[in-house]
C-alpha positions as protocol buffer text, in pm:
chain_id: "A"
residue {
  index: 1
  type: MET
  ca { x: 1134 y: 1173 z: -764 }
}
residue {
  index: 2
  type: ASN
  ca { x: 1423 y: 1272 z: -979 }
}
residue {
  index: 3
  type: PRO
  ca { x: 1328 y: 1603 z: -1159 }
}
residue {
  index: 4
  type: ASP
  ca { x: 1479 y: 1480 z: -1483 }
}
residue {
  index: 5
  type: LEU
  ca { x: 1261 y: 1163 z: -1474 }
}
residue {
  index: 6
  type: ILE
  ca { x: 957 y: 1381 z: -1400 }
}
residue {
  index: 7
  type: GLU
  ca { x: 1028 y: 1595 z: -1708 }
}
residue {
  index: 8
  type: GLU
  ca { x: 1081 y: 1286 z: -1920 }
}
residue {
  index: 9
  type: LEU
  ca { x: 745 y: 1159 z: -1806 }
}
residue {
  index: 10
  type: LYS
  ca { x: 572 y: 1483 z: -1879 }
}
residue {
  index: 11
  type: LYS
  ca { x: 671 y: 1460 z: -2256 }
}
residue {
  index: 12
  type: ILE
  ca { x: 391 y: 1353 z: -2492 }
}
residue {
  index: 13
  type: THR
  ca { x: 469 y: 999 z: -2604 }
}
residue {
  index: 14
  type: SER
  ca { x: 370 y: 867 z: -2940 }
}
residue {
  index: 15
  type: ARG
  ca { x: 115 y: 631 z: -2771 }
}
residue {
  index: 16
  type: GLU
  ca { x: -38 y: 918 z: -2578 }
}
residue {
  index: 17
  type: GLU
  ca { x: -54 y: 1124 z: -2901 }
}
residue {
  index: 18
  type: SER
  ca { x: -232 y: 838 z: -3066 }
}
residue {
  index: 19
  type: ASP
  ca { x: -484 y: 800 z: -2782 }
}
residue {
  index: 20
  type: ILE
  ca { x: -552 y: 1172 z: -2785 }
}
residue {
  index: 21
  type: GLN
  ca { x: -638 y: 1148 z: -3145 }
}
residue {
  index: 22
  type: LYS
  ca { x: -872 y: 850 z: -3090 }
}
residue {
  index: 23
  type: ALA
  ca { x: -1022 y: 1051 z: -2804 }
}
residue {
  index: 24
  type: SER
  ca { x: -1344 y: 871 z: -2697 }
}
residue {
  index: 25
  type: ARG
  ca { x: -1238 y: 541 z: -2869 }
}
residue {
  index: 26
  type: ALA
  ca { x: -906 y: 531 z: -2680 }
}
residue {
  index: 27
  type: LEU
  ca { x: -1024 y: 286 z: -2414 }
}
residue {
  index: 28
  type: GLU
  ca { x: -1214 y: 68 z: -2661 }
}
residue {
  index: 29
  type: HIS
  ca { x: -883 y: -3 z: -2844 }
}
residue {
  index: 30
  type: TYR
  ca { x: -748 y: -178 z: -2523 }
}
residue {
  index: 31
  type: ALA
  ca { x: -1059 y: -358 z: -2412 }
}
residue {
  index: 32
  type: ILE
  ca { x: -1114 y: -736 z: -2424 }
}
residue {
  index: 33
  type: GLU
  ca { x: -1331 y: -840 z: -2715 }
}
residue {
  index: 34
  type: GLU
  ca { x: -1627 y: -964 z: -2513 }
}
residue {
  index: 35
  type: ARG
  ca { x: -1645 y: -660 z: -2283 }
}
residue {
  index: 36
  type: GLU
  ca { x: -1570 y: -308 z: -2399 }
}
residue {
  index: 37
  type: ASP
  ca { x: -1548 y: -187 z: -2036 }
}
residue {
  index: 38
  type: ILE
  ca { x: -1272 y: -427 z: -1929 }
}
residue {
  index: 39
  type: VAL
  ca { x: -922 y: -344 z: -2020 }
}
residue {
  index: 40
  type: ASP
  ca { x: -700 y: -637 z: -2132 }
}
residue {
  index: 41
  type: TYR
  ca { x: -351 y: -670 z: -2002 }
}
residue {
  index: 42
  type: ARG
  ca { x: -214 y: -820 z: -2329 }
}
residue {
  index: 43
  type: LYS
  ca { x: -346 y: -531 z: -2529 }
}
residue {
  index: 44
  type: MET
  ca { x: -201 y: -271 z: -2290 }
}
residue {
  index: 45
  type: THR
  ca { x: 161 y: -404 z: -2326 }
}
residue {
  index: 46
  type: ASP
  ca { x: 368 y: -562 z: -2595 }
}
residue {
  index: 47
  type: GLU
  ca { x: 583 y: -738 z: -2333 }
}
residue {
  index: 48
  type: ASN
  ca { x: 542 y: -1109 z: -2246 }
}
residue {
  index: 49
  type: GLY
  ca { x: 607 y: -1063 z: -1876 }
}
residue {
  index: 50
  type: LEU
  ca { x: 380 y: -1043 z: -1575 }
}
residue {
  index: 51
  type: ILE
  ca { x: 415 y: -664 z: -1515 }
}
residue {
  index: 52
  type: GLY
  ca { x: 388 y: -363 z: -1740 }
}
residue {
  index: 53
  type: LEU
  ca { x: 386 y: 13 z: -1717 }
}
residue {
  index: 54
  type: TYR
  ca { x: 152 y: 270 z: -1866 }
}
residue {
  index: 55
  type: LYS
  ca { x: 140 y: 648 z: -1834 }
}
residue {
  index: 56
  type: ARG
  ca { x: -216 y: 769 z: -1805 }
}
residue {
  index: 57
  type: THR
  ca { x: -303 y: 951 z: -2120 }
}
residue {
  index: 58
  type: ARG
  ca { x: -363 y: 1319 z: -2052 }
}
residue {
  index: 59
  type: PHE
  ca { x: -639 y: 1540 z: -2198 }
}
residue {
  index: 60
  type: VAL
  ca { x: -861 y: 1241 z: -2258 }
}
residue {
  index: 61
  type: ASP
  ca { x: -1177 y: 1137 z: -2067 }
}
residue {
  index: 62
  type: TYR
  ca { x: -1190 y: 765 z: -2027 }
}
residue {
  index: 63
  type: PRO
  ca { x: -1530 y: 613 z: -1938 }
}
residue {
  index: 64
  type: ALA
  ca { x: -1565 y: 397 z: -1632 }
}
residue {
  index: 65
  type: HIS
  ca { x: -1389 y: 65 z: -1680 }
}
residue {
  index: 66
  type: ALA
  ca { x: -1231 y: -229 z: -1495 }
}
residue {
  index: 67
  type: HIS
  ca { x: -917 y: -442 z: -1570 }
}
residue {
  index: 68
  type: ASN
  ca { x: -838 y: -811 z: -1586 }
}
residue {
  index: 69
  type: TYR
  ca { x: -518 y: -736 z: -1376 }
}
residue {
  index: 70
  type: LEU
  ca { x: -420 y: -551 z: -1055 }
}
residue {
  index: 71
  type: GLU
  ca { x: -373 y: -185 z: -1135 }
}
residue {
  index: 72
  type: VAL
  ca { x: -138 y: 16 z: -909 }
}
residue {
  index: 73
  type: ILE
  ca { x: -148 y: 395 z: -968 }
}
residue {
  index: 74
  type: TYR
  ca { x: 125 y: 625 z: -857 }
}
residue {
  index: 75
  type: ILE
  ca { x: 92 y: 1004 z: -887 }
}
residue {
  index: 76
  type: CYS
  ca { x: 433 y: 1142 z: -981 }
}
residue {
  index: 77
  type: SER
  ca { x: 314 y: 1500 z: -1042 }
}
residue {
  index: 78
  type: GLY
  ca { x: 6 y: 1704 z: -992 }
}
residue {
  index: 79
  type: SER
  ca { x: -316 y: 1525 z: -878 }
}
residue {
  index: 80
  type: LEU
  ca { x: -600 y: 1303 z: -1008 }
}
residue {
  index: 81
  type: LYS
  ca { x: -955 y: 1232 z: -883 }
}
residue {
  index: 82
  type: GLN
  ca { x: -1069 y: 874 z: -893 }
}
residue {
  index: 83
  type: ILE
  ca { x: -1430 y: 760 z: -868 }
}
residue {
  index: 84
  type: ILE
  ca { x: -1451 y: 396 z: -773 }
}
residue {
  index: 85
  type: ASP
  ca { x: -1775 y: 187 z: -847 }
}
residue {
  index: 86
  type: ASN
  ca { x: -1959 y: 517 z: -901 }
}
residue {
  index: 87
  type: GLU
  ca { x: -1977 y: 571 z: -525 }
}
residue {
  index: 88
  type: THR
  ca { x: -1637 y: 649 z: -368 }
}
residue {
  index: 89
  type: GLU
  ca { x: -1449 y: 963 z: -469 }
}
residue {
  index: 90
  type: LEU
  ca { x: -1067 y: 984 z: -393 }
}
residue {
  index: 91
  type: VAL
  ca { x: -851 y: 1281 z: -472 }
}
residue {
  index: 92
  type: MET
  ca { x: -500 y: 1147 z: -522 }
}
residue {
  index: 93
  type: GLU
  ca { x: -217 y: 1394 z: -461 }
}
residue {
  index: 94
  type: LYS
  ca { x: 148 y: 1370 z: -556 }
}
residue {
  index: 95
  type: ASP
  ca { x: 314 y: 1063 z: -409 }
}
residue {
  index: 96
  type: ASP
  ca { x: -23 y: 889 z: -346 }
}
residue {
  index: 97
  type: LEU
  ca { x: -39 y: 524 z: -441 }
}
residue {
  index: 98
  type: LEU
  ca { x: -361 y: 330 z: -522 }
}
residue {
  index: 99
  type: PHE
  ca { x: -404 y: -47 z: -548 }
}
residue {
  index: 100
  type: LEU
  ca { x: -719 y: -142 z: -746 }
}
residue {
  index: 101
  type: ARG
  ca { x: -830 y: -499 z: -745 }
}
residue {
  index: 102
  type: GLN
  ca { x: -908 y: -651 z: -1081 }
}
residue {
  index: 103
  type: GLY
  ca { x: -1275 y: -625 z: -1180 }
}
residue {
  index: 104
  type: VAL
  ca { x: -1334 y: -303 z: -988 }
}
residue {
  index: 105
  type: LYS
  ca { x: -1479 y: -24 z: -1203 }
}
residue {
  index: 106
  type: HIS
  ca { x: -1329 y: 322 z: -1179 }
}
residue {
  index: 107
  type: LYS
  ca { x: -1309 y: 646 z: -1366 }
}
residue {
  index: 108
  type: SER
  ca { x: -1067 y: 938 z: -1318 }
}
residue {
  index: 109
  type: SER
  ca { x: -1072 y: 1306 z: -1385 }
}
residue {
  index: 110
  type: ILE
  ca { x: -913 y: 1434 z: -1704 }
}
residue {
  index: 111
  type: PRO
  ca { x: -541 y: 1481 z: -1639 }
}
residue {
  index: 112
  type: THR
  ca { x: -376 y: 1814 z: -1745 }
}
residue {
  index: 113
  type: TYR
  ca { x: -16 y: 1836 z: -1868 }
}
residue {
  index: 114
  type: ASP
  ca { x: 128 y: 1844 z: -1519 }
}
residue {
  index: 115
  type: ASP
  ca { x: -90 y: 1552 z: -1390 }
}
residue {
  index: 116
  type: VAL
  ca { x: 150 y: 1262 z: -1435 }
}
residue {
  index: 117
  type: ALA
  ca { x: 5 y: 925 z: -1322 }
}
residue {
  index: 118
  type: ILE
  ca { x: 191 y: 601 z: -1371 }
}
residue {
  index: 119
  type: HIS
  ca { x: -14 y: 277 z: -1394 }
}
residue {
  index: 120
  type: PHE
  ca { x: 157 y: -44 z: -1303 }
}
residue {
  index: 121
  type: MET
  ca { x: -32 y: -338 z: -1468 }
}
residue {
  index: 122
  type: ILE
  ca { x: 33 y: -655 z: -1268 }
}
residue {
  index: 123
  type: LEU
  ca { x: -93 y: -1012 z: -1330 }
}
residue {
  index: 124
  type: PRO
  ca { x: -160 y: -1217 z: -1011 }
}
residue {
  index: 125
  type: GLU
  ca { x: 125 y: -1466 z: -1078 }
}
residue {
  index: 126
  type: PHE
  ca { x: 375 y: -1177 z: -1037 }
}
residue {
  index: 127
  type: LEU
  ca { x: 260 y: -1119 z: -679 }
}
residue {
  index: 128
  type: ARG
  ca { x: 348 y: -1462 z: -544 }
}
residue {
  index: 129
  type: TYR
  ca { x: 715 y: -1390 z: -473 }
}
residue {
  index: 130
  type: PRO
  ca { x: 657 y: -1048 z: -315 }
}
residue {
  index: 131
  type: LEU
  ca { x: 370 y: -1196 z: -109 }
}
residue {
  index: 132
  type: GLY
  ca { x: 617 y: -1453 z: 32 }
}
residue {
  index: 133
  type: MET
  ca { x: 818 y: -1180 z: 182 }
}
residue {
  index: 134
  type: LEU
  ca { x: 524 y: -1080 z: 403 }
}
residue {
  index: 135
  type: ASN
  ca { x: 512 y: -1287 z: 724 }
}
residue {
  index: 136
  type: GLU
  ca { x: 250 y: -1084 z: 915 }
}
residue {
  index: 137
  type: ASP
  ca { x: -128 y: -1099 z: 876 }
}
residue {
  index: 138
  type: THR
  ca { x: -184 y: -739 z: 768 }
}
residue {
  index: 139
  type: ILE
  ca { x: -438 y: -547 z: 563 }
}
residue {
  index: 140
  type: LEU
  ca { x: -199 y: -545 z: 266 }
}
residue {
  index: 141
  type: ARG
  ca { x: -124 y: -915 z: 280 }
}
residue {
  index: 142
  type: ARG
  ca { x: -500 y: -993 z: 286 }
}
residue {
  index: 143
  type: PHE
  ca { x: -563 y: -763 z: -10 }
}
residue {
  index: 144
  type: ILE
  ca { x: -279 y: -925 z: -219 }
}
residue {
  index: 145
  type: GLU
  ca { x: -392 y: -1276 z: -128 }
}
residue {
  index: 146
  type: GLY
  ca { x: -743 y: -1171 z: -253 }
}
residue {
  index: 147
  type: VAL
  ca { x: -596 y: -1045 z: -582 }
}
residue {
  index: 148
  type: ILE
  ca { x: -395 y: -1370 z: -636 }
}
residue {
  index: 149
  type: ARG
  ca { x: -709 y: -1580 z: -566 }
}
residue {
  index: 150
  type: GLU
  ca { x: -917 y: -1342 z: -782 }
}
residue {
  index: 151
  type: GLU
  ca { x: -1172 y: -1303 z: -498 }
}
residue {
  index: 152
  type: GLN
  ca { x: -1451 y: -1061 z: -595 }
}
residue {
  index: 153
  type: ASN
  ca { x: -1568 y: -1007 z: -242 }
}
residue {
  index: 154
  type: SER
  ca { x: -1234 y: -874 z: -106 }
}
residue {
  index: 155
  type: GLU
  ca { x: -1153 y: -512 z: -55 }
}
residue {
  index: 156
  type: LYS
  ca { x: -1188 y: -305 z: -372 }
}
residue {
  index: 157
  type: TYR
  ca { x: -877 y: -79 z: -315 }
}
residue {
  index: 158
  type: LEU
  ca { x: -604 y: 41 z: -85 }
}
residue {
  index: 159
  type: HIS
  ca { x: -500 y: 400 z: -96 }
}
residue {
  index: 160
  type: PHE
  ca { x: -153 y: 482 z: 45 }
}
residue {
  index: 161
  type: HIS
  ca { x: -20 y: 831 z: 132 }
}
residue {
  index: 162
  type: LEU
  ca { x: 355 y: 825 z: 76 }
}
residue {
  index: 163
  type: GLN
  ca { x: 441 y: 1199 z: 118 }
}
residue {
  index: 164
  type: GLU
  ca { x: 659 y: 1125 z: 420 }
}
residue {
  index: 165
  type: MET
  ca { x: 785 y: 786 z: 310 }
}
residue {
  index: 166
  type: ARG
  ca { x: 1092 y: 855 z: 105 }
}
residue {
  index: 167
  type: GLU
  ca { x: 1199 y: 489 z: 102 }
}
residue {
  index: 168
  type: ALA
  ca { x: 877 y: 389 z: -66 }
}
residue {
  index: 169
  type: GLN
  ca { x: 909 y: 670 z: -318 }
}
residue {
  index: 170
  type: ASN
  ca { x: 1255 y: 555 z: -406 }
}
residue {
  index: 171
  type: LEU
  ca { x: 1144 y: 199 z: -457 }
}
residue {
  index: 172
  type: LEU
  ca { x: 867 y: 315 z: -695 }
}
residue {
  index: 173
  type: GLU
  ca { x: 1105 y: 538 z: -889 }
}
residue {
  index: 174
  type: ASN
  ca { x: 1338 y: 233 z: -931 }
}
residue {
  index: 175
  type: MET
  ca { x: 1051 y: 25 z: -1063 }
}
residue {
  index: 176
  type: ILE
  ca { x: 941 y: 296 z: -1306 }
}
residue {
  index: 177
  type: THR
  ca { x: 1300 y: 340 z: -1434 }
}
residue {
  index: 178
  type: SER
  ca { x: 1348 y: -33 z: -1477 }
}
residue {
  index: 179
  type: LEU
  ca { x: 1026 y: -74 z: -1674 }
}
residue {
  index: 180
  type: ILE
  ca { x: 1105 y: 227 z: -1897 }
}
residue {
  index: 181
  type: TYR
  ca { x: 1463 y: 138 z: -1982 }
}
residue {
  index: 182
  type: HIS
  ca { x: 1443 y: -251 z: -1936 }
}
residue {
  index: 183
  type: ARG
  ca { x: 1726 y: -402 z: -1742 }
}
residue {
  index: 184
  type: ARG
  ca { x: 1873 y: -748 z: -1734 }
}
residue {
  index: 185
  type: ASN
  ca { x: 1693 y: -989 z: -1491 }
}
residue {
  index: 186
  type: GLU
  ca { x: 1423 y: -714 z: -1481 }
}
residue {
  index: 187
  type: GLN
  ca { x: 1128 y: -927 z: -1362 }
}
residue {
  index: 188
  type: ARG
  ca { x: 1305 y: -1085 z: -1070 }
}
residue {
  index: 189
  type: ILE
  ca { x: 1445 y: -743 z: -966 }
}
residue {
  index: 190
  type: LEU
  ca { x: 1097 y: -596 z: -993 }
}
residue {
  index: 191
  type: GLN
  ca { x: 947 y: -879 z: -778 }
}
residue {
  index: 192
  type: ALA
  ca { x: 1216 y: -827 z: -510 }
}
residue {
  index: 193
  type: THR
  ca { x: 1163 y: -447 z: -522 }
}
residue {
  index: 194
  type: MET
  ca { x: 781 y: -497 z: -492 }
}
residue {
  index: 195
  type: GLY
  ca { x: 839 y: -718 z: -194 }
}
residue {
  index: 196
  type: VAL
  ca { x: 1050 y: -456 z: -16 }
}
residue {
  index: 197
  type: LEU
  ca { x: 780 y: -195 z: -102 }
}
residue {
  index: 198
  type: PHE
  ca { x: 525 y: -422 z: 68 }
}
residue {
  index: 199
  type: LEU
  ca { x: 738 y: -437 z: 371 }
}
residue {
  index: 200
  type: GLU
  ca { x: 774 y: -54 z: 377 }
}
residue {
  index: 201
  type: LEU
  ca { x: 396 y: -8 z: 345 }
}
residue {
  index: 202
  type: THR
  ca { x: 331 y: -264 z: 614 }
}
residue {
  index: 203
  type: ASN
  ca { x: 541 y: -61 z: 859 }
}
residue {
  index: 204
  type: ARG
  ca { x: 323 y: 240 z: 818 }
}
residue {
  index: 205
  type: THR
  ca { x: -34 y: 102 z: 857 }
}
residue {
  index: 206
  type: TYR
  ca { x: -191 y: 435 z: 939 }
}
residue {
  index: 207
  type: LYS
  ca { x: -97 y: 568 z: 597 }
}
residue {
  index: 208
  type: ILE
  ca { x: -354 y: 341 z: 437 }
}
residue {
  index: 209
  type: THR
  ca { x: -705 y: 434 z: 338 }
}
residue {
  index: 210
  type: ILE
  ca { x: -899 y: 102 z: 329 }
}
residue {
  index: 211
  type: GLY
  ca { x: -1170 y: 75 z: 64 }
}
residue {
  index: 212
  type: ALA
  ca { x: -1431 y: 149 z: 105 }
}
residue {
  index: 213
  type: PRO
  ca { x: -1551 y: 217 z: 454 }
}
residue {
  index: 214
  type: SER
  ca { x: -1765 y: 524 z: 522 }
}
residue {
  index: 215
  type: GLU
  ca { x: -1578 y: 852 z: 538 }
}
residue {
  index: 216
  type: TYR
  ca { x: -1641 y: 878 z: 918 }
}
residue {
  index: 217
  type: GLU
  ca { x: -1527 y: 519 z: 981 }
}
residue {
  index: 218
  type: ARG
  ca { x: -1216 y: 567 z: 761 }
}
residue {
  index: 219
  type: ASN
  ca { x: -1105 y: 874 z: 944 }
}
residue {
  index: 220
  type: LEU
  ca { x: -1172 y: 721 z: 1285 }
}
residue {
  index: 221
  type: VAL
  ca { x: -967 y: 405 z: 1203 }
}
residue {
  index: 222
  type: LEU
  ca { x: -675 y: 611 z: 1061 }
}
residue {
  index: 223
  type: LYS
  ca { x: -686 y: 836 z: 1365 }
}
residue {
  index: 224
  type: ALA
  ca { x: -675 y: 531 z: 1598 }
}
residue {
  index: 225
  type: LEU
  ca { x: -379 y: 378 z: 1413 }
}
residue {
  index: 226
  type: GLN
  ca { x: -188 y: 703 z: 1410 }
}
residue {
  index: 227
  type: TYR
  ca { x: -254 y: 743 z: 1783 }
}
residue {
  index: 228
  type: VAL
  ca { x: -108 y: 392 z: 1844 }
}
residue {
  index: 229
  type: GLU
  ca { x: 191 y: 459 z: 1620 }
}
residue {
  index: 230
  type: GLU
  ca { x: 281 y: 786 z: 1791 }
}
residue {
  index: 231
  type: GLN
  ca { x: 167 y: 735 z: 2150 }
}
residue {
  index: 232
  type: TYR
  ca { x: 226 y: 366 z: 2204 }
}
residue {
  index: 233
  type: ARG
  ca { x: 413 y: 408 z: 2531 }
}
residue {
  index: 234
  type: THR
  ca { x: 117 y: 553 z: 2712 }
}
residue {
  index: 235
  type: ALA
  ca { x: -171 y: 482 z: 2474 }
}
residue {
  index: 236
  type: SER
  ca { x: -488 y: 303 z: 2582 }
}
residue {
  index: 237
  type: LEU
  ca { x: -814 y: 209 z: 2427 }
}
residue {
  index: 238
  type: ASP
  ca { x: -1022 y: 379 z: 2690 }
}
residue {
  index: 239
  type: GLU
  ca { x: -821 y: 707 z: 2650 }
}
residue {
  index: 240
  type: PHE
  ca { x: -855 y: 705 z: 2276 }
}
residue {
  index: 241
  type: ALA
  ca { x: -1232 y: 624 z: 2281 }
}
residue {
  index: 242
  type: LYS
  ca { x: -1294 y: 901 z: 2529 }
}
residue {
  index: 243
  type: SER
  ca { x: -1106 y: 1149 z: 2308 }
}
residue {
  index: 244
  type: VAL
  ca { x: -1338 y: 1076 z: 2008 }
}
residue {
  index: 245
  type: ASN
  ca { x: -1658 y: 1039 z: 2220 }
}
residue {
  index: 246
  type: GLN
  ca { x: -1713 y: 679 z: 2127 }
}
residue {
  index: 247
  type: PRO
  ca { x: -1743 y: 367 z: 2344 }
}
residue {
  index: 248
  type: SER
  ca { x: -1436 y: 142 z: 2363 }
}
residue {
  index: 249
  type: TYR
  ca { x: -1609 y: -171 z: 2215 }
}
residue {
  index: 250
  type: TYR
  ca { x: -1701 y: 30 z: 1912 }
}
residue {
  index: 251
  type: ILE
  ca { x: -1352 y: 149 z: 1840 }
}
residue {
  index: 252
  type: SER
  ca { x: -1203 y: -203 z: 1887 }
}
residue {
  index: 253
  type: ARG
  ca { x: -1469 y: -354 z: 1659 }
}
residue {
  index: 254
  type: LEU
  ca { x: -1417 y: -86 z: 1393 }
}
residue {
  index: 255
  type: VAL
  ca { x: -1035 y: -132 z: 1390 }
}
residue {
  index: 256
  type: LYS
  ca { x: -1071 y: -513 z: 1363 }
}
residue {
  index: 257
  type: LYS
  ca { x: -1334 y: -468 z: 1081 }
}
residue {
  index: 258
  type: TYR
  ca { x: -1074 y: -299 z: 855 }
}
residue {
  index: 259
  type: GLY
  ca { x: -767 y: -484 z: 964 }
}
residue {
  index: 260
  type: PRO
  ca { x: -640 y: -812 z: 1107 }
}
residue {
  index: 261
  type: TYR
  ca { x: -619 y: -694 z: 1472 }
}
residue {
  index: 262
  type: THR
  ca { x: -814 y: -523 z: 1737 }
}
residue {
  index: 263
  type: PHE
  ca { x: -705 y: -190 z: 1875 }
}
residue {
  index: 264
  type: THR
  ca { x: -534 y: -359 z: 2177 }
}
residue {
  index: 265
  type: LYS
  ca { x: -354 y: -611 z: 1956 }
}
residue {
  index: 266
  type: TYR
  ca { x: -225 y: -330 z: 1736 }
}
residue {
  index: 267
  type: LEU
  ca { x: -101 y: -151 z: 2040 }
}
residue {
  index: 268
  type: GLN
  ca { x: 73 y: -466 z: 2179 }
}
residue {
  index: 269
  type: ARG
  ca { x: 245 y: -535 z: 1849 }
}
residue {
  index: 270
  type: ARG
  ca { x: 358 y: -174 z: 1814 }
}
residue {
  index: 271
  type: ARG
  ca { x: 518 y: -188 z: 2162 }
}
residue {
  index: 272
  type: LEU
  ca { x: 689 y: -525 z: 2087 }
}
residue {
  index: 273
  type: ILE
  ca { x: 815 y: -408 z: 1755 }
}
residue {
  index: 274
  type: GLN
  ca { x: 976 y: -109 z: 1920 }
}
residue {
  index: 275
  type: ALA
  ca { x: 1118 y: -335 z: 2200 }
}
residue {
  index: 276
  type: GLY
  ca { x: 1283 y: -558 z: 1923 }
}
residue {
  index: 277
  type: HIS
  ca { x: 1429 y: -244 z: 1760 }
}
residue {
  index: 278
  type: LEU
  ca { x: 1578 y: -131 z: 2090 }
}
residue {
  index: 279
  type: LEU
  ca { x: 1718 y: -469 z: 2170 }
}
residue {
  index: 280
  type: GLU
  ca { x: 1886 y: -473 z: 1831 }
}
residue {
  index: 281
  type: SER
  ca { x: 2020 y: -114 z: 1814 }
}
residue {
  index: 282
  type: THR
  ca { x: 2091 y: -7 z: 2174 }
}
residue {
  index: 283
  type: SER
  ca { x: 2268 y: -142 z: 2485 }
}
residue {
  index: 284
  type: TYR
  ca { x: 1977 y: -59 z: 2718 }
}
residue {
  index: 285
  type: SER
  ca { x: 1891 y: -335 z: 2969 }
}
residue {
  index: 286
  type: ILE
  ca { x: 1587 y: -540 z: 2910 }
}
residue {
  index: 287
  type: GLU
  ca { x: 1412 y: -379 z: 3212 }
}
residue {
  index: 288
  type: GLU
  ca { x: 1486 y: -34 z: 3067 }
}
residue {
  index: 289
  type: ILE
  ca { x: 1349 y: -134 z: 2725 }
}
residue {
  index: 290
  type: MET
  ca { x: 1039 y: -283 z: 2886 }
}
residue {
  index: 291
  type: GLU
  ca { x: 965 y: 45 z: 3059 }
}
residue {
  index: 292
  type: ALA
  ca { x: 1053 y: 249 z: 2749 }
}
residue {
  index: 293
  type: VAL
  ca { x: 785 y: 77 z: 2542 }
}
residue {
  index: 294
  type: GLY
  ca { x: 510 y: 103 z: 2814 }
}
residue {
  index: 295
  type: TYR
  ca { x: 526 y: -218 z: 3013 }
}
residue {
  index: 296
  type: GLU
  ca { x: 553 y: -231 z: 3395 }
}
residue {
  index: 297
  type: ASN
  ca { x: 517 y: -600 z: 3464 }
}
residue {
  index: 298
  type: SER
  ca { x: 830 y: -798 z: 3371 }
}
residue {
  index: 299
  type: SER
  ca { x: 666 y: -1144 z: 3352 }
}
residue {
  index: 300
  type: HIS
  ca { x: 384 y: -1010 z: 3140 }
}
residue {
  index: 301
  type: PHE
  ca { x: 628 y: -835 z: 2900 }
}
residue {
  index: 302
  type: HIS
  ca { x: 848 y: -1156 z: 2868 }
}
residue {
  index: 303
  type: ARG
  ca { x: 542 y: -1366 z: 2793 }
}
residue {
  index: 304
  type: LEU
  ca { x: 415 y: -1133 z: 2524 }
}
residue {
  index: 305
  type: PHE
  ca { x: 761 y: -1098 z: 2372 }
}
residue {
  index: 306
  type: ARG
  ca { x: 804 y: -1479 z: 2348 }
}
residue {
  index: 307
  type: GLU
  ca { x: 455 y: -1509 z: 2184 }
}
residue {
  index: 308
  type: GLU
  ca { x: 553 y: -1251 z: 1920 }
}
residue {
  index: 309
  type: TYR
  ca { x: 921 y: -1351 z: 1842 }
}
residue {
  index: 310
  type: HIS
  ca { x: 921 y: -1712 z: 1971 }
}
residue {
  index: 311
  type: MET
  ca { x: 1225 y: -1642 z: 2191 }
}
residue {
  index: 312
  type: THR
  ca { x: 1312 y: -1444 z: 2504 }
}
residue {
  index: 313
  type: PRO
  ca { x: 1435 y: -1080 z: 2476 }
}
residue {
  index: 314
  type: LYS
  ca { x: 1784 y: -1197 z: 2572 }
}
residue {
  index: 315
  type: GLU
  ca { x: 1785 y: -1459 z: 2295 }
}
residue {
  index: 316
  type: TYR
  ca { x: 1657 y: -1207 z: 2046 }
}
residue {
  index: 317
  type: ARG
  ca { x: 1941 y: -966 z: 2122 }
}
residue {
  index: 318
  type: LYS
  ca { x: 2198 y: -1240 z: 2096 }
}
residue {
  index: 319
  type: ASN
  ca { x: 2067 y: -1355 z: 1763 }
}
residue {
  index: 320
  type: MET
  ca { x: 2068 y: -1002 z: 1632 }
}
residue {
  index: 321
  type: GLN
  ca { x: 2422 y: -951 z: 1737 }
}
residue {
  index: 322
  type: LYS
  ca { x: 2532 y: -1262 z: 1558 }
}
residue {
  index: 323
  type: LYS
  ca { x: 2353 y: -1149 z: 1251 }
}
residue {
  index: 324
  type: TYR
  ca { x: 2548 y: -821 z: 1232 }
}
């Protein structure tokens, strides 16, 4: 993030100063009338739009609370511990991103001066346009659909690790800047930016912590997805299961439990996505690409490719060439 923006965010704002003075009553000031533990969107922002921005008040200990909106927390500087539903503890580091479904209780550690956390406050209606940009059945898409439908039995949170995702960091910085300084056509631009952010996050599935599986299950799923991402050419379910001393059926069931696909389906899609990329960006023959992504049987590869893209590899390459 731009160092000048970080320094700007570190300054004590008048609102932060006011909340520090109110101390223990700071949260009560923003709660809905019927429930002192539920923060109200309309009391958190003076704007009439569907998305707002709030910098977490530092030096103040907020009690456990929920929101009547989707809260997206981005750590710009320092770190912050989150306790979700009094059972799951997450330590968020710089460039971590947390999606918290409405109605989920959470409490954070007390931020110091260098702990800068930006909270996006998002009403469900805002998410309809960004959701329309997601065509794949992914963990993120399911989560956002649950937020829009206000489902109380869907996942409580998604925790993204963006330290190596500069594109996602830039998109978040653009959103923060836009909400601070207010630009013309702001909301539409923010919705489009959020949609692109969703696409970036979808491309890096193994960077997600899915909430809330057990610590062991979480680590195993992330390890499996990273293995698929990095070793897709030679990867196999049996090989991975053997490396973690677990039966293959358990690994496949676990990956499916916390995502839309089994291990084998993730692997197949990773190979086909890479094949599409190579068809678009190189002049390799289709046979060379087939072997490069890990397939040996030509008819099998062509069948899977058509199922994924609804066209042959040759047609796909031709369409991409026309596009550019």
